[in-house]
C-alpha positions in Angstrom: -21.9 8.3 3.5 -23.4 11.4 5.2 -26.8 11.0 6.7 -29.5 13.7 6.4 -31.1 15.1 9.4 -34.5 13.9 10.6 -37.2 15.4 8.4 -35.2 15.1 5.3 -34.1 11.5 5.4 -35.5 10.3 2.1 -32.1 9.3 0.8 -28.4 9.5 1.5 -25.8 11.9 0.2 -22.6 10.4 -1.1 -19.8 12.6 0.2 -16.4 10.9 0.5 -15.3 13.6 2.9 -16.8 12.9 6.2 -18.4 9.6 7.1 -20.4 10.0 10.2 -21.1 13.7 9.9 -24.5 15.2 9.4 -25.5 16.9 6.2 -28.4 19.3 6.6 -31.2 18.8 4.1 -32.3 22.4 4.7 -28.8 23.7 3.7 -27.8 24.6 0.2 -24.3 23.2 0.6 -22.3 20.5 2.3 -20.7 21.6 5.5 -17.5 19.7 4.8 -16.8 20.4 1.1 -17.4 23.0 -1.6 -20.3 21.3 -3.3 -23.4 23.4 -3.4 -26.9 23.2 -4.9 -27.1 25.1 -8.2 -30.1 27.0 -9.5 -31.7 23.7 -10.5 -31.4 22.3 -7.0 -28.6 19.9 -8.1 -25.8 19.4 -5.6 -22.6 19.9 -7.7 -19.2 21.5 -7.8 -18.7 24.5 -10.0 -15.2 23.3 -11.0 -12.8 20.5 -10.3 -10.8 22.6 -7.8 -13.8 22.6 -5.5 -13.3 18.8 -5.1 -9.8 19.0 -3.7 -9.5 17.6 -0.1 -12.0 15.8 2.2 -10.5 12.4 1.4 -11.7 9.4 3.3 -10.0 7.1 5.8 -9.7 3.3 5.1 -9.1 0.9 8.0 -6.3 -1.6 7.2 -6.7 -4.1 10.1 -8.9 -6.6 8.3 -6.3 -7.7 5.7 -2.9 -6.0 5.3 -2.7 -5.2 9.0 -4.4 -8.3 10.4 -3.3 -9.3 13.8 -1.9 -5.9 14.8 -3.3 -4.4 18.0 -3.6 -0.7 17.1 -6.1 0.4 14.5 -4.4 1.6 11.4 -6.2 4.0 9.0 -5.0 5.1 5.6 -6.0 8.6 4.4 -6.5 8.1 0.7 -5.1 11.2 -0.9 -5.1 9.7 -4.3 -8.8 10.4 -4.4 -8.1 14.1 -5.0 -8.9 15.2 -8.6 -5.3 15.1 -9.7 -4.7 11.8 -8.0 -2.4 13.0 -5.2 -2.0 15.0 -2.0 -0.1 17.6 -4.0 -3.4 19.0 -5.4 -3.8 20.7 -2.0 -0.5 22.7 -2.1 -0.7 23.4 -5.8 -3.9 25.4 -5.5 -2.8 27.1 -2.3 0.5 28.3 -3.8 -1.2 29.6 -7.0 -3.8 31.5 -5.1 -1.2 33.0 -2.8 0.9 34.1 -5.9 -2.1 35.7 -7.5 -2.8 37.7 -4.4 0.8 38.9 -4.1 1.0 39.7 -7.8 3.9 37.2 -8.4 1.6 35.4 -10.9 -0.3 37.5 -13.4 -2.7 36.8 -16.3 -1.0 34.8 -19.1 2.0 33.9 -16.9 4.0 30.7 -16.9 4.4 28.4 -13.9 7.8 26.7 -13.8 8.4 24.0 -11.1 10.9 21.2 -10.3 8.6 18.3 -9.4 8.5 14.5 -9.0 5.3 14.7 -11.1 2.4 15.0 -8.6 2.8 18.7 -7.7 3.1 19.3 -11.5 -0.3 17.6 -12.0 -1.9 19.7 -9.3 -0.4 22.9 -10.8 -1.4 21.9 -14.3 -5.0 21.2 -13.4 -5.3 24.6 -11.6 -3.5 26.3 -14.5 -5.9 24.7 -17.1 -8.8 26.4 -15.3 -7.0 29.7 -14.7 -5.3 30.1 -18.1 -1.6 29.7 -17.1 1.1 28.0 -19.1 3.2 25.3 -17.3 6.8 24.1 -17.7 7.8 21.2 -15.3 11.3 19.9 -14.7 11.5 16.2 -13.7 14.4 13.9 -12.8 14.8 11.0 -15.2 13.9 8.4 -12.6 10.2 9.4 -12.9 7.8 7.1 -14.6 6.7 7.6 -18.2 3.1 7.7 -17.0 3.8 10.9 -15.0 5.4 12.6 -18.0 2.5 11.6 -20.2 0.0 12.8 -17.7 1.6 16.2 -17.4 1.6 16.6 -21.2 -2.1 15.6 -21.2 -2.9 18.7 -19.3 -1.0 20.8 -21.8 2.2 21.2 -19.8 5.8 21.2 -21.3 8.1 18.7 -19.6 11.9 18.9 -19.3 13.7 15.8 -18.1 17.1 16.1 -16.3 19.6 13.6 -14.8 18.8 12.1 -11.4 22.3 11.3 -10.2 23.8 14.7 -10.0 24.5 17.0 -7.1 21.7 19.5 -6.2 23.9 22.5 -7.1 24.8 21.0 -10.5 23.6 23.1 -13.4 22.0 19.8 -14.7 19.9 19.1 -11.6 16.2 19.6 -11.9 16.4 22.3 -9.3 19.0 24.3 -11.2 17.3 23.8 -14.6 14.0 25.1 -13.1 15.7 28.1 -11.7 17.3 28.9 -15.1 14.0 28.6 -16.9 12.3 30.9 -14.4 14.9 33.5 -15.2 14.7 33.1 -18.9 10.9 32.9 -19.5 9.1 36.3 -19.4 6.3 36.4 -16.8 7.5 33.1 -15.3 6.7 32.2 -11.6 8.2 29.3 -9.7 6.0 28.2 -6.7 9.1 26.3 -5.4 7.3 23.8 -3.1 10.6 23.2 -1.2 10.7 26.8 0.1 7.1 28.0 -0.1 5.4 28.4 3.3 2.0 27.8 1.7 3.0 24.2 1.2 2.8 23.2 4.9 0.1 25.9 5.5 -2.3 24.1 3.1 -2.0 21.0 5.3 -2.4 23.0 8.5 -5.6 24.5 7.1 -7.1 21.4 5.5 -5.5 18.0 5.9 -4.9 18.3 9.7 -8.4 19.5 10.5 -9.9 16.7 8.3 -7.9 14.0 10.2 -8.9 15.5 13.6 -12.5 15.5 12.6 -12.5 12.0 11.0 -11.0 10.4 14.1 -13.1 12.4 16.5 -9.8 13.7 18.0 -8.8 10.2 19.1 -5.7 9.9 16.9 -2.5 8.8 18.7 0.0 8.7 15.8 0.2 10.4 12.5 2.5 8.7 10.0 3.7 10.2 6.6 6.5 9.9 4.2 8.7 13.0 4.2 9.7 14.7 0.9 9.3 18.4 1.0 8.1 17.9 4.5 5.0 20.1 3.9 2.5 17.4 4.7 4.0 16.1 7.9 4.8 19.6 9.1 1.4 21.2 8.4 -0.6 18.2 9.7 1.8 17.7 12.7 1.6 21.3 13.8 -2.2 21.3 13.7 -2.6 18.0 15.5 0.0 18.9 18.2 -1.9 22.2 18.9 -5.0 20.1 19.5 -3.2 17.4 21.6 0.5 17.7 22.3 0.6 13.9 23.1 0.0 12.9 19.5 3.1 11.4 18.1 4.3 12.4 14.6 6.2 9.7 12.7 8.2 10.4 9.6 8.9 7.7 7.1 12.1 8.1 5.0 13.4 6.3 2.0 16.7 4.4 2.5 19.2 6.5 0.8 17.6 9.9 1.7 19.5 12.5 3.8 16.7 12.7 6.4 17.8 9.5 8.2 21.2 8.8 6.4 24.6 10.3 6.8 24.8 11.0 3.1 22.3 10.9 0.2 22.5 7.8 -2.1 20.3 6.9 -5.1 17.0 5.2 -4.5 14.0 4.3 -6.6 10.9 5.5 -4.6 9.6 8.7 -6.1 8.3 11.8 -4.4 9.8 11.1 -0.9 13.1 11.6 0.8 15.6 14.3 -0.2 19.2 15.0 -0.8 19.0 18.3 1.1 16.8 19.7 3.9 14.0 21.8 2.5 12.8 25.0 4.3 9.2 23.5 4.3 10.0 20.8 6.8 9.9 21.3 10.6 12.1 18.5 11.9 11.3 19.4 15.5 7.7 18.3 15.0 8.8 14.8 14.1 9.0 12.6 17.2 10.4 9.5 15.5 11.5 8.0 12.2 11.1 4.8 10.2 13.4 4.1 7.3 12.1 1.8 4.5 14.0 0.5 1.5 12.8 0.4 -2.1 12.1 -3.3 -2.2 9.9 -3.3 0.9 8.0 -0.2 -0.3 7.3 -1.7 -3.7 6.4 -5.2 -2.6 4.0 -3.8 -0.1 2.4 -1.7 -2.8 1.7 -4.9 -4.7 0.2 -6.6 -1.6 -2.0 -3.6 -0.9 -3.4 -3.8 -4.4 -4.1 -7.5 -4.2 -5.4 -7.7 -0.7 -7.1 -4.3 -0.1 -8.0 -3.5 -3.7 -6.2 -0.2 -3.4 -3.6 0.8 -6.0 -1.0 3.0 -4.3 2.2 4.6 -5.4 5.7 3.8 -4.1 5.6 6.5 -1.5 2.3 5.1 -0.2 3.8 1.7 0.1 6.7 3.2 2.0 4.4 5.1 4.4 2.2 2.1 5.1 5.2 -0.1 5.7 6.4 2.4 8.2 3.0 2.6 9.9 2.8 -1.3 10.1 6.3 -1.5 11.6 5.3 1.1 14.2 2.0 -0.7 14.9 3.7 -4.1 15.3 5.8 -2.8 18.1 2.8 -1.4 20.1 1.3 -3.6 22.7 -1.7 -1.5 23.5 -4.5 -0.2 21.3 -3.9 3.1 19.6 -5.3 5.0 16.6 -2.7 5.4 13.8 -3.4 7.4 10.6 -1.0 7.0 7.7 -1.2 9.3 4.7 -1.2 7.6 1.3 0.0 10.4 -1.1 -0.9 9.1 -4.6 -2.2 6.3 -6.8 -0.3 3.4 -8.4 -1.7 4.3 -11.8 1.4 6.4 -12.4 3.7 3.4 -11.8 2.1 0.6 -13.8 5.3 0.4 -16.0 7.5 0.1 -12.9 6.1 -1.1 -9.5 3.3 -3.2 -11.0 5.5 -4.5 -13.9 7.1 -7.9 -13.1 9.9 -7.4 -15.6 10.9 -4.0 -14.3 10.8 -5.3 -10.7 13.0 -8.3 -11.7 15.4 -6.1 -13.6 15.8 -3.9 -10.5 16.4 -7.0 -8.3 13.1 -6.6 -6.3 11.7 -9.8 -7.6 13.3 -13.2 -8.2 12.7 -15.1 -11.4 9.5 -16.6 -10.1 8.5 -14.2 -7.3 5.4 -12.2 -7.3 3.6 -14.1 -10.1 1.1 -15.9 -8.0 0.3 -16.6 -4.4 0.7 -20.0 -2.7 -3.1 -20.6 -2.7 -3.2 -20.1 -6.5 -0.3 -22.6 -7.0 -2.3 -25.2 -5.0 -5.3 -24.6 -7.3 -3.1 -25.0 -10.4 -1.7 -28.3 -9.3 -4.6 -30.1 -11.0 -5.4 -32.4 -8.1 -8.3 -32.0 -5.7 -6.6 -32.2 -2.3 -8.9 -29.9 -0.3 -9.2 -31.0 3.3 -8.0 -34.6 2.8 -6.9 -35.6 6.3 -6.9 -38.5 8.6 -7.4 -38.6 12.4 -5.0 -40.2 14.9 -7.5 -42.9 15.9 -8.1 -44.2 12.3 -6.4 -47.4 11.1 -3.4 -47.2 8.9 -5.1 -49.4 6.2 -7.9 -46.7 6.0 -5.2 -44.0 5.6 -3.6 -46.0 2.8 -7.0 -46.4 1.0 -7.6 -42.6 1.3 -4.1 -41.8 -0.2 -4.8 -44.1 -3.1 -8.4 -42.9 -3.6 -7.2 -39.3 -4.0 -3.9 -40.0 -5.8 -1.8 -38.3 -3.2 1.3 -39.4 -1.4 0.9 -37.7 2.0 -1.8 -36.1 4.2 -2.0 -34.3 7.6 -2.9 -36.2 10.7 -5.4 -34.4 13.0 -6.1 -35.2 16.7 -9.4 -36.9 17.0 -12.5 -35.0 18.1 -15.3 -36.8 19.9 -18.7 -36.8 18.2 -20.1 -34.8 21.1 -17.4 -32.2 20.7 -17.6 -31.9 16.9 -19.0 -28.7 15.5 -19.3 -26.8 12.2 -16.1 -24.9 13.1 -13.9 -28.1 13.2 -13.0 -27.8 9.6 -12.3 -24.1 9.9 -9.9 -24.7 12.8 -8.4 -27.8 11.4 -4.9 -26.2 11.1 -4.8 -26.1 14.9 -5.4 -29.8 15.1 -2.4 -31.0 13.1 -0.3 -33.4 15.0 1.7 -35.1 12.2 1.7 -36.4 8.7 1.5 -39.9 7.0 3.5 -40.5 3.8 3.5 -43.4 1.5 7.2 -43.9 1.8 7.2 -43.9 5.6 4.2 -46.2 5.8 5.8 -48.7 3.4 8.9 -48.9 5.5 7.0 -49.4 8.7 4.7 -52.1 7.3 7.7 -53.9 5.7 9.3 -54.1 9.1 6.1 -54.9 10.9 3.1 -56.1 8.8 0.8 -55.8 11.8 1.3 -52.0 11.6 -1.4 -51.9 8.9 -4.0 -52.3 11.6 -2.4 -49.9 14.0 -3.9 -46.4 14.8 -2.4 -43.7 12.5 -1.2 -41.9 15.6 1.2 -44.7 16.3 3.0 -44.5 13.0 2.7 -40.9 11.9 5.8 -38.7 11.1 6.4 -35.2 12.4 4.1 -32.6 11.0 4.8 -30.8 7.8 5.5 -27.1 7.9 2.4 -24.9 7.7 2.3 -21.9 5.3 -0.3 -19.2 4.6 -2.1 -19.3 1.3 -1.7 -15.6 0.8 2.1 -15.8 0.9 4.4 -15.4 -2.1 5.6 -18.6 -3.7 9.2 -17.5 -3.1 8.7 -18.5 0.6 8.2 -22.1 -0.6 11.8 -22.3 -1.8 12.9 -21.6 1.7 10.7 -24.3 3.1 12.0 -26.9 0.6 15.6 -26.1 1.4 15.1 -28.3 4.4 14.0 -31.9 4.6 10.3 -31.3 4.2 8.8 -32.8 1.0 5.6 -30.8 1.3 3.9 -28.1 3.2 0.4 -27.7 4.5 -1.4 -24.6 3.0 -3.8 -22.9 5.3 -6.2 -19.9 5.1 -7.5 -18.5 8.3 -7.1 -21.8 10.1 -8.7 -23.9 7.3 -6.5 -26.5 5.6 -6.6 -26.0 1.9 -4.2 -28.8 0.9 -0.6 -29.8 0.6 1.9 -28.4 -1.9 4.9 -30.6 -2.7 8.3 -30.0 -4.2 7.0 -31.5 -7.4 4.2 -28.9 -7.6 6.7 -26.0 -7.2 9.1 -27.6 -9.7 6.4 -28.1 -12.3 5.3 -24.4 -11.9 8.9 -23.1 -12.3 9.5 -25.2 -15.4 6.2 -24.1 -16.9 7.1 -20.4 -16.2 10.5 -20.8 -17.7 9.0 -22.3 -20.9 6.5 -19.5 -21.2 9.3 -16.9 -20.8 11.3 -18.6 -23.6 8.2 -18.7 -25.8 7.4 -15.1 -25.4 
């Protein structure tokens, strides 16, 4: 939100580009984007290409990065018109080719792409009147292929698991089509200097401006290397102490001795492109497919942000980096594209299970949701150490439960509204029907003893936001239940029976459908 200067502060101008920067009410355009007032006084872009860039930062410390000392900010490149960071380089490469004469009126753009560069090129071509032919490896999602076709492009799909110099590789097929089609031009993002230059001229300055020059680390996934090289060069020219961190896919050649197949799209390579400047990269993080995809799903559910696999990979790398830092720092991680192109893969439980990234019951619901589905109201049913055993038994029977946490007693003078909120920190043990029965059978007077004298060791404590797969690990031990907490508040107890009922129910549903 950009505030108008004094004297013209009747309202606010929405501009995703530059929160905290001043928009002049006396000016006919926004200083940080290409939006201008038209002849009717309406602030609007002349075409969609004017809306590329000036993407916002989102702080991740409140949820996905909770508890981490550094401040982690995601630069949301999926808010570009074509849905990805590649809009920037597509326009830059086309304009450069027009100036050089390599691309002429009525020409055809041919490009090997993971999809996003193709979308950027297709959007620009739609406005400029060029034809497009894009060559994609077959691991790309159907959504990307359909999206390219929606802009009028022709799509050629080639095998993924072939050597780069194979005539079947998407690089070789694109080269052959460029030679065969009259008037064809291949931007070739892997060797085009305008790729990193676009980020040097736009993305880098935006990040520097948005952080007020206080950035300490820039983190990005590395594919062509144009983003990290262009941004890295700009930031290091402003402050050589800024660290540039590359995040690579496990199986990519950047951090591996040899290239191996992997599922994350648009990041990592099986060769070293000319557009990457490896000397600018200070350190690397390597993230596997599973961690990338599962974090994508967490980000969607906890932050409300739908990111693609390369975004999950980059954020995973940034969070790993941040978790090792013991002092405050400003970390900016670039999120390249949206998850809308991966609904049939990353956000599809069946595909994730087929690939081995989810177990049979993983990922369906969170632990807090399972507690709600158990059908019994067990919220905050506890007993304090000083209460009598007979009262604890009455409470167990009244709520139809078999166990409950024991909290240390709080004097009336010390009690406050925050006691319930911090109850998880007061857990000292647990009382269970079976244990109480055994004790009272051996010593009938135990029924009038304080609970603190007969309680068992406390149950494990688990976060409500966790995946239910973690419950299986808990119940591998001797624990018959686990205390579910959310931000220090006890939500209830989940038992082996609750988990078993859910698993059986899910299995029956799967058989039915």
